[in-house]
C-alpha positions as a Python dict, from the first residue, in 0.01 Angstrom:
ca = {
    (1, 'M'): (0, 0, 0),
    (2, 'D'): (-210, -315, -18),
    (3, 'Q'): (-265, -516, 301),
    (4, 'P'): (-103, -862, 292),
    (5, 'S'): (-350, -1142, 225),
    (6, 'G'): (-445, -1378, 506),
    (7, 'R'): (-595, -1339, 854),
    (8, 'S'): (-519, -1025, 1048),
    (9, 'F'): (-422, -996, 1414),
    (10, 'M'): (-743, -804, 1484),
    (11, 'Q'): (-961, -1056, 1306),
    (12, 'V'): (-820, -1344, 1509),
    (13, 'L'): (-831, -1142, 1831),
    (14, 'C'): (-1201, -1064, 1792),
    (15, 'E'): (-1283, -1424, 1705),
    (16, 'K'): (-1091, -1589, 1987),
    (17, 'Y'): (-1177, -1344, 2263),
    (18, 'S'): (-1539, -1279, 2175),
    (19, 'P'): (-1781, -1334, 2465),
    (20, 'E'): (-1908, -1644, 2284),
    (21, 'N'): (-1567, -1810, 2272),
    (22, 'F'): (-1400, -1679, 2588),
    (23, 'P'): (-1554, -1671, 2940),
    (24, 'Y'): (-1712, -1349, 3062),
    (25, 'R'): (-1585, -1216, 3393),
    (26, 'R'): (-1652, -934, 3633),
    (27, 'G'): (-1375, -758, 3817),
    (28, 'P'): (-1002, -840, 3792),
    (29, 'G'): (-884, -1170, 3645),
    (30, 'M'): (-869, -1362, 3322),
    (31, 'G'): (-1153, -1351, 3071),
    (32, 'V'): (-1328, -1104, 2848),
    (33, 'H'): (-1483, -802, 3013),
    (34, 'V'): (-1751, -603, 2832),
    (35, 'P'): (-1755, -258, 3000),
    (36, 'A'): (-2089, -111, 3095),
    (37, 'T'): (-2147, 190, 2867),
    (38, 'P'): (-2447, 409, 2786),
    (39, 'Q'): (-2690, 276, 2525),
    (40, 'G'): (-2576, 385, 2180),
    (41, 'S'): (-2220, 455, 2291),
    (42, 'P'): (-1960, 379, 2022),
    (43, 'M'): (-1770, 179, 2288),
    (44, 'K'): (-2055, -59, 2370),
    (45, 'D'): (-1907, -339, 2161),
    (46, 'R'): (-1550, -289, 2282),
    (47, 'L'): (-1387, -572, 2474),
    (48, 'N'): (-1142, -539, 2762),
    (49, 'L'): (-914, -836, 2694),
    (50, 'P'): (-698, -1027, 2945),
    (51, 'S'): (-346, -896, 2986),
    (52, 'V'): (-200, -1221, 2850),
    (53, 'L'): (-300, -1293, 2490),
    (54, 'V'): (-231, -1633, 2333),
    (55, 'L'): (-282, -1629, 1955),
    (56, 'N'): (-51, -1906, 1843),
    (57, 'S'): (-115, -2117, 1531),
    (58, 'C'): (-394, -1891, 1403),
    (59, 'G'): (-269, -1822, 1050),
    (60, 'I'): (-199, -1452, 1120),
    (61, 'T'): (-19, -1274, 835),
    (62, 'C'): (-81, -904, 910),
    (63, 'A'): (-177, -658, 1181),
    (64, 'G'): (-515, -523, 1074),
    (65, 'D'): (-660, -193, 1192),
    (66, 'E'): (-401, -24, 1417),
    (67, 'N'): (-658, 197, 1588),
    (68, 'E'): (-849, -114, 1686),
    (69, 'I'): (-534, -277, 1823),
    (70, 'A'): (-462, 33, 2034),
    (71, 'A'): (-819, 37, 2168),
    (72, 'F'): (-825, -330, 2258),
    (73, 'C'): (-469, -389, 2381),
    (74, 'A'): (-366, -84, 2583),
    (75, 'H'): (-320, -298, 2896),
    (76, 'V'): (-179, -617, 2740),
    (77, 'S'): (161, -722, 2883),
    (78, 'E'): (222, -1063, 2723),
    (79, 'L'): (160, -1168, 2363),
    (80, 'D'): (214, -1512, 2211),
    (81, 'L'): (215, -1500, 1828),
    (82, 'S'): (412, -1820, 1775),
    (83, 'D'): (357, -2051, 1479),
    (84, 'N'): (175, -1799, 1263),
    (85, 'K'): (254, -1677, 911),
    (86, 'L'): (403, -1337, 987),
    (87, 'E'): (685, -1276, 741),
    (88, 'D'): (704, -896, 739),
    (89, 'W'): (861, -714, 1034),
    (90, 'H'): (655, -406, 941),
    (91, 'E'): (337, -596, 1024),
    (92, 'V'): (482, -714, 1356),
    (93, 'S'): (581, -353, 1429),
    (94, 'K'): (223, -233, 1365),
    (95, 'I'): (99, -476, 1630),
    (96, 'V'): (368, -414, 1890),
    (97, 'S'): (370, -34, 1856),
    (98, 'N'): (5, -32, 1964),
    (99, 'V'): (59, -246, 2273),
    (100, 'P'): (238, 11, 2492),
    (101, 'H'): (280, -207, 2803),
    (102, 'L'): (407, -519, 2623),
    (103, 'E'): (688, -694, 2814),
    (104, 'F'): (681, -1050, 2673),
    (105, 'L'): (664, -1129, 2298),
    (106, 'N'): (680, -1474, 2141),
    (107, 'L'): (742, -1476, 1763),
    (108, 'S'): (865, -1835, 1737),
    (109, 'S'): (812, -2029, 1413),
    (110, 'N'): (714, -1729, 1202),
    (111, 'P'): (897, -1694, 865),
    (112, 'L'): (1047, -1358, 958),
    (113, 'S'): (1380, -1432, 792),
    (114, 'L'): (1207, -1338, 465),
    (115, 'S'): (1225, -967, 550),
    (116, 'V'): (1480, -722, 692),
    (117, 'L'): (1421, -567, 1031),
    (118, 'E'): (1488, -194, 1008),
    (119, 'R'): (1585, 2, 1316),
    (120, 'R'): (1271, 219, 1304),
    (121, 'C'): (1059, -99, 1319),
    (122, 'A'): (1270, -246, 1596),
    (123, 'G'): (1216, 73, 1794),
    (124, 'S'): (855, -30, 1851),
    (125, 'F'): (984, -322, 2065),
    (126, 'A'): (1162, -90, 2307),
    (127, 'G'): (966, -193, 2618),
    (128, 'V'): (995, -568, 2563),
    (129, 'R'): (1189, -752, 2836),
    (130, 'K'): (1146, -1111, 2713),
    (131, 'L'): (1168, -1193, 2343),
    (132, 'V'): (1130, -1540, 2189),
    (133, 'L'): (1260, -1595, 1834),
    (134, 'N'): (1289, -1974, 1834),
    (135, 'N'): (1277, -2137, 1492),
    (136, 'S'): (1235, -1801, 1323),
    (137, 'K'): (1573, -1835, 1148),
    (138, 'A'): (1642, -1477, 1257),
    (139, 'S'): (1981, -1364, 1125),
    (140, 'W'): (2245, -1223, 1356),
    (141, 'E'): (2196, -889, 1179),
    (142, 'T'): (1832, -898, 1293),
    (143, 'V'): (1941, -989, 1648),
    (144, 'H'): (2190, -700, 1654),
    (145, 'T'): (1923, -454, 1541),
    (146, 'I'): (1693, -576, 1817),
    (147, 'L'): (1968, -546, 2078),
    (148, 'Q'): (2034, -184, 1981),
    (149, 'E'): (1668, -88, 2019),
    (150, 'L'): (1566, -288, 2327),
    (151, 'P'): (1750, -125, 2619),
    (152, 'D'): (1562, -327, 2883),
    (153, 'L'): (1579, -673, 2722),
    (154, 'E'): (1645, -932, 2994),
    (155, 'E'): (1568, -1268, 2830),
    (156, 'L'): (1633, -1375, 2470),
    (157, 'F'): (1542, -1710, 2313),
    (158, 'L'): (1726, -1806, 1991),
    (159, 'C'): (1673, -2183, 1972),
    (160, 'L'): (1641, -2392, 1654),
    (161, 'N'): (1781, -2118, 1430),
    (162, 'D'): (2051, -2328, 1259),
    (163, 'Y'): (2334, -2112, 1395),
    (164, 'E'): (2681, -2252, 1329),
    (165, 'T'): (2859, -1929, 1420),
    (166, 'V'): (2794, -1621, 1631),
    (167, 'S'): (2832, -1276, 1485),
    (168, 'C'): (2946, -1021, 1741),
    (169, 'S'): (2731, -714, 1791),
    (170, 'P'): (2904, -376, 1759),
    (171, 'I'): (2762, -290, 2104),
    (172, 'C'): (2731, -480, 2429),
    (173, 'C'): (2387, -560, 2568),
    (174, 'Q'): (2427, -486, 2937),
    (175, 'S'): (2068, -570, 3030),
    (176, 'L'): (2047, -933, 2911),
    (177, 'K'): (2037, -1186, 3197),
    (178, 'L'): (1920, -1506, 3024),
    (179, 'L'): (2017, -1644, 2682),
    (180, 'H'): (1844, -1960, 2561),
    (181, 'I'): (2026, -2077, 2247),
    (182, 'T'): (1966, -2454, 2243),
    (183, 'D'): (1934, -2688, 1945),
    (184, 'N'): (2171, -2505, 1715),
    (185, 'N'): (2508, -2624, 1584),
    (186, 'L'): (2756, -2417, 1781),
    (187, 'Q'): (3061, -2642, 1798),
    (188, 'D'): (3366, -2425, 1854),
    (189, 'W'): (3426, -2250, 2186),
    (190, 'T'): (3544, -1943, 1997),
    (191, 'E'): (3177, -1889, 1902),
    (192, 'I'): (3058, -1923, 2261),
    (193, 'R'): (3313, -1670, 2387),
    (194, 'K'): (3152, -1410, 2157),
    (195, 'L'): (2833, -1447, 2366),
    (196, 'G'): (3033, -1350, 2674),
    (197, 'I'): (3161, -1041, 2494),
    (198, 'M'): (2812, -935, 2379),
    (199, 'F'): (2633, -1012, 2707),
    (200, 'P'): (2864, -927, 3001),
    (201, 'S'): (2578, -934, 3255),
    (202, 'L'): (2459, -1281, 3158),
    (203, 'D'): (2327, -1478, 3454),
    (204, 'T'): (2195, -1790, 3276),
    (205, 'L'): (2333, -1949, 2958),
    (206, 'I'): (2142, -2246, 2812),
    (207, 'L'): (2348, -2425, 2545),
    (208, 'A'): (2182, -2768, 2548),
    (209, 'N'): (2179, -2978, 2230),
    (210, 'N'): (2466, -2803, 2058),
    (211, 'N'): (2777, -2989, 1946),
    (212, 'L'): (3013, -2796, 2169),
    (213, 'T'): (3369, -2926, 2170),
    (214, 'T'): (3643, -2867, 2424),
    (215, 'I'): (3648, -2539, 2620),
    (216, 'E'): (3963, -2380, 2484),
    (217, 'E'): (4009, -2080, 2709),
    (218, 'S'): (4238, -1985, 2995),
    (219, 'E'): (4093, -1957, 3345),
    (220, 'D'): (4153, -1581, 3362),
    (221, 'S'): (3985, -1528, 3024),
    (222, 'L'): (3678, -1731, 3123),
    (223, 'A'): (3635, -1524, 3438),
    (224, 'R'): (3650, -1201, 3237),
    (225, 'L'): (3412, -1329, 2966),
    (226, 'F'): (3137, -1446, 3203),
    (227, 'P'): (3187, -1253, 3527),
    (228, 'N'): (2821, -1282, 3635),
    (229, 'L'): (2728, -1626, 3505),
    (230, 'R'): (2535, -1814, 3774),
    (231, 'S'): (2385, -2101, 3572),
    (232, 'I'): (2498, -2294, 3263),
    (233, 'N'): (2324, -2580, 3079),
    (234, 'L'): (2550, -2803, 2865),
    (235, 'H'): (2313, -3099, 2819),
    (236, 'K'): (2411, -3318, 2523),
    (237, 'S'): (2724, -3124, 2434),
    (238, 'A'): (2848, -3402, 2207),
    (239, 'G'): (3208, -3281, 2193),
    (240, 'L'): (3290, -3275, 2565),
    (241, 'H'): (3522, -3573, 2616),
    (242, 'C'): (3760, -3484, 2901),
    (243, 'W'): (3743, -3386, 3266),
    (244, 'E'): (3957, -3077, 3201),
    (245, 'D'): (3652, -2921, 3032),
    (246, 'I'): (3449, -2974, 3350),
    (247, 'D'): (3729, -2828, 3561),
    (248, 'K'): (3723, -2513, 3343),
    (249, 'L'): (3372, -2437, 3474),
    (250, 'N'): (3530, -2350, 3808),
    (251, 'S'): (3673, -2041, 3639),
    (252, 'F'): (3333, -1871, 3629),
    (253, 'P'): (3343, -1672, 3956),
    (254, 'K'): (2969, -1681, 4032),
    (255, 'L'): (2867, -2018, 3888),
    (256, 'E'): (2645, -2218, 4122),
    (257, 'E'): (2414, -2420, 3896),
    (258, 'V'): (2525, -2667, 3626),
    (259, 'K'): (2336, -2908, 3400),
    (260, 'L'): (2548, -3178, 3240),
    (261, 'L'): (2358, -3479, 3108),
    (262, 'G'): (2411, -3678, 2792),
    (263, 'I'): (2774, -3586, 2730),
    (264, 'P'): (3021, -3853, 2606),
    (265, 'L'): (3259, -3805, 2898),
    (266, 'L'): (3005, -3938, 3147),
    (267, 'Q'): (2863, -4233, 2956),
    (268, 'S'): (3099, -4495, 3100),
    (269, 'Y'): (3013, -4411, 3463),
    (270, 'T'): (2720, -4525, 3673),
    (271, 'T'): (2456, -4267, 3769),
    (272, 'E'): (2598, -4251, 4124),
    (273, 'E'): (2955, -4213, 4003),
    (274, 'R'): (2863, -3934, 3758),
    (275, 'R'): (2693, -3725, 4023),
    (276, 'K'): (2958, -3773, 4293),
    (277, 'L'): (3252, -3709, 4062),
    (278, 'L'): (3088, -3393, 3923),
    (279, 'I'): (3001, -3257, 4268),
    (280, 'A'): (3355, -3320, 4392),
    (281, 'R'): (3509, -3145, 4092),
    (282, 'L'): (3278, -2842, 4113),
    (283, 'P'): (3314, -2713, 4469),
    (284, 'S'): (3104, -2398, 4424),
    (285, 'I'): (2787, -2543, 4273),
    (286, 'V'): (2472, -2568, 4484),
    (287, 'K'): (2252, -2736, 4221),
    (288, 'L'): (2348, -3013, 3976),
    (289, 'N'): (2113, -3131, 3699),
    (290, 'G'): (1822, -2964, 3874),
    (291, 'S'): (1883, -3121, 4220),
    (292, 'I'): (2009, -2934, 4525),
    (293, 'V'): (2352, -3040, 4653),
    (294, 'A'): (2319, -3069, 5031),
    (295, 'D'): (2622, -3028, 5259),
    (296, 'G'): (2613, -3395, 5351),
    (297, 'E'): (2603, -3503, 4987),
    (298, 'R'): (2899, -3279, 4907),
    (299, 'E'): (3112, -3431, 5183),
    (300, 'D'): (3013, -3785, 5076),
    (301, 'S'): (3100, -3702, 4716),
    (302, 'E'): (3439, -3551, 4804),
    (303, 'R'): (3530, -3850, 5016),
    (304, 'F'): (3418, -4079, 4734),
    (305, 'F'): (3640, -3881, 4497),
    (306, 'I'): (3948, -3939, 4715),
    (307, 'R'): (3884, -4314, 4734),
    (308, 'Y'): (3804, -4333, 4362),
    (309, 'Y'): (4144, -4192, 4261),
    (310, 'M'): (4362, -4325, 4543),
    (311, 'E'): (4482, -4626, 4338),
    (312, 'F'): (4541, -4432, 4015),
    (313, 'P'): (4897, -4370, 3891),
    (314, 'E'): (5026, -4032, 4005),
    (315, 'E'): (5026, -3887, 3654),
    (316, 'E'): (4653, -3965, 3618),
    (317, 'V'): (4542, -3819, 3949),
    (318, 'P'): (4360, -3483, 3907),
    (319, 'F'): (4471, -3175, 4102),
    (320, 'R'): (4135, -3174, 4281),
    (321, 'Y'): (4238, -3502, 4451),
    (322, 'H'): (4529, -3331, 4626),
    (323, 'E'): (4303, -3043, 4736),
    (324, 'L'): (4060, -3287, 4893),
    (325, 'V'): (4333, -3491, 5062),
    (326, 'T'): (4448, -3165, 5223),
    (327, 'K'): (4090, -3113, 5342),
    (328, 'Y'): (4008, -3465, 5468),
    (329, 'G'): (4345, -3641, 5492),
    (330, 'K'): (4426, -3973, 5330),
    (331, 'L'): (4128, -4204, 5372),
    (332, 'E'): (4124, -4579, 5418),
    (333, 'P'): (3948, -4782, 5148),
    (334, 'L'): (3596, -4873, 5247),
    (335, 'A'): (3557, -5229, 5376),
    (336, 'V'): (3384, -5456, 5127),
    (337, 'V'): (3083, -5609, 5299),
    (338, 'D'): (2911, -5895, 5121),
    (339, 'L'): (2544, -5882, 5223),
    (340, 'R'): (2439, -6176, 5012),
    (341, 'P'): (2299, -6471, 5214),
    (342, 'Q'): (2528, -6771, 5259),
    (343, 'S'): (2465, -7051, 5014),
    (344, 'S'): (2636, -7327, 5218),
    (345, 'V'): (2777, -7385, 5566),
    (346, 'K'): (3004, -7635, 5740),
    (347, 'V'): (2831, -7828, 6019),
    (348, 'E'): (2908, -8127, 6242),
    (349, 'I'): (2695, -8436, 6178),
    (350, 'H'): (2659, -8643, 6499),
    (351, 'F'): (2538, -9006, 6475),
    (352, 'Q'): (2589, -9249, 6763),
    (353, 'D'): (2959, -9210, 6851),
    (354, 'K'): (3064, -9070, 6517),
    (355, 'V'): (3119, -8703, 6427),
    (356, 'E'): (3173, -8596, 6067),
    (357, 'E'): (3220, -8242, 5937),
    (358, 'M'): (3016, -8175, 5623),
    (359, 'S'): (2938, -7884, 5395),
    (360, 'I'): (2565, -7860, 5325),
    (361, 'R'): (2367, -7637, 5089),
    (362, 'L'): (2118, -7409, 5262),
    (363, 'D'): (1879, -7394, 4967),
    (364, 'Q'): (1783, -7760, 5008),
    (365, 'T'): (1497, -7895, 5217),
    (366, 'V'): (1507, -8122, 5522),
    (367, 'A'): (1395, -8410, 5300),
    (368, 'E'): (1680, -8348, 5057),
    (369, 'L'): (1929, -8335, 5344),
    (370, 'K'): (1807, -8676, 5468),
    (371, 'K'): (1873, -8823, 5125),
    (372, 'H'): (2221, -8675, 5134),
    (373, 'L'): (2284, -8830, 5477),
    (374, 'K'): (2162, -9182, 5389),
    (375, 'T'): (2505, -9311, 5294),
    (376, 'V'): (2670, -9139, 5590),
    (377, 'V'): (2456, -9283, 5868),
    (378, 'Q'): (2330, -9597, 5692),
    (379, 'L'): (1962, -9521, 5768),
    (380, 'S'): (1665, -9487, 5535),
    (381, 'T'): (1507, -9146, 5516),
    (382, 'S'): (1184, -9277, 5666),
    (383, 'N'): (1377, -9412, 5964),
    (384, 'M'): (1578, -9092, 6023),
    (385, 'L'): (1519, -8815, 6276),
    (386, 'L'): (1719, -8491, 6256),
    (387, 'F'): (1784, -8243, 6535),
    (388, 'Y'): (1951, -7905, 6482),
    (389, 'L'): (2163, -7752, 6757),
    (390, 'D'): (2239, -7381, 6730),
    (391, 'Q'): (2569, -7330, 6913),
    (392, 'E'): (2431, -7013, 7077),
    (393, 'A'): (2076, -7143, 7143),
    (394, 'P'): (1984, -7177, 7512),
    (395, 'F'): (1702, -7429, 7460),
    (396, 'G'): (1884, -7735, 7325),
    (397, 'P'): (1834, -7917, 6993),
    (398, 'E'): (1533, -7844, 6771),
    (399, 'E'): (1377, -8130, 6579),
    (400, 'M'): (1377, -8077, 6202),
    (401, 'K'): (1038, -8241, 6160),
    (402, 'Y'): (903, -8063, 5847),
    (403, 'S'): (1035, -8233, 5535),
    (404, 'S'): (959, -7944, 5299),
    (405, 'R'): (1120, -7675, 5514),
    (406, 'A'): (1432, -7511, 5365),
    (407, 'L'): (1748, -7535, 5570),
    (408, 'H'): (1822, -7161, 5547),
    (409, 'S'): (1505, -7091, 5749),
    (410, 'Y'): (1674, -7247, 6056),
    (411, 'G'): (1950, -6983, 6049),
    (412, 'I'): (2219, -7252, 6033),
    (413, 'R'): (2574, -7116, 6056),
    (414, 'D'): (2926, -7254, 6030),
    (415, 'G'): (3009, -7471, 6334),
    (416, 'D'): (2649, -7564, 6425),
    (417, 'K'): (2558, -7930, 6486),
    (418, 'I'): (2301, -8170, 6341),
    (419, 'Y'): (2219, -8488, 6534),
    (420, 'V'): (2087, -8794, 6353),
    (421, 'E'): (1888, -9056, 6543),
    (422, 'P'): (1698, -9364, 6428),
    (423, 'R'): (1322, -9348, 6459),
    (424, 'M'): (1194, -9565, 6748),
    (425, 'K'): (980, -9859, 6624),
}
């Protein structure tokens, strides 16, 4: 059988990890190690490669010499082959079958949907624990074949594969802990529930950037479908429009981490309101949108929740409100404190034997106040002296001698006094 045209895995490997292109090292660590061998030994040109090989975007189409792969890669544990031109699973199998300690394999953005993965080929992946098939357009039939042959698979990445539905596997994958299936088009919850059936041990489910609609499932059913789910990511789930969907997350018995950004339900709330309302509705979570929920923040959020809903009509109040009222009691509304500085005050203007109460603006200067007082005291501004008396000041009146000084800088308050006297000739 003719070898496929294009660059081989071995050709790229030797080029990238040659001593000229990759740093030489002695002892353990990254880099290329050329073992010391007797002169004339057939192994003198062999390279001991690092255990993590990154060969992405290299134009690889085929495996190359399998004996060479076995000689070079016996200790390799991680292999990144993303964004190459591998379209035949047989060629991938030739590579993987000669890397006996491989645990992580990235095949993203290879056109592997052009061939069928047979079980005997998939068997060469048996030791892989983390498999990345993003943007490979891998069919569900391919995924099922992989699941049957990878008994220790723990993490599976199926992003950007244009999935609109999920096809159930004939067997459950008990080993899988993390499923990353973002940027697809999984809209109906009936498709998501199939993931719970296939992966009963799932710890982390990342569903960001799908168009998930309402969570149509009973609480008991959700608990049975995802009994071990600890973390869920629903970022940009465009179809989530009601708080009942958020409440459904409480049905997952072990859930403690939730990511919920960019969903329509939350767009009308402020950033503070979103976080507090979510924390109050999800009593078991310890991390929200990547941030730890401290005990103090939880109590503040739950108290905020009570006050937020206390004026709502009874039919619109969520059940969680009544739970929290039982916990904290009925709370008083928070006092509204206006911390903005006063813009005007009422003071007494004293001139000779006359006293007149006036409202004055605090943003004006002493000179502007004198102009305002001209008609009141019948004095020119140049012939006017002003003295401010703070009603609590122990030192008596203070002359307001600087014309450009703003009145607010004196700390004038309602009830204080300003005395006007003519300038002595």
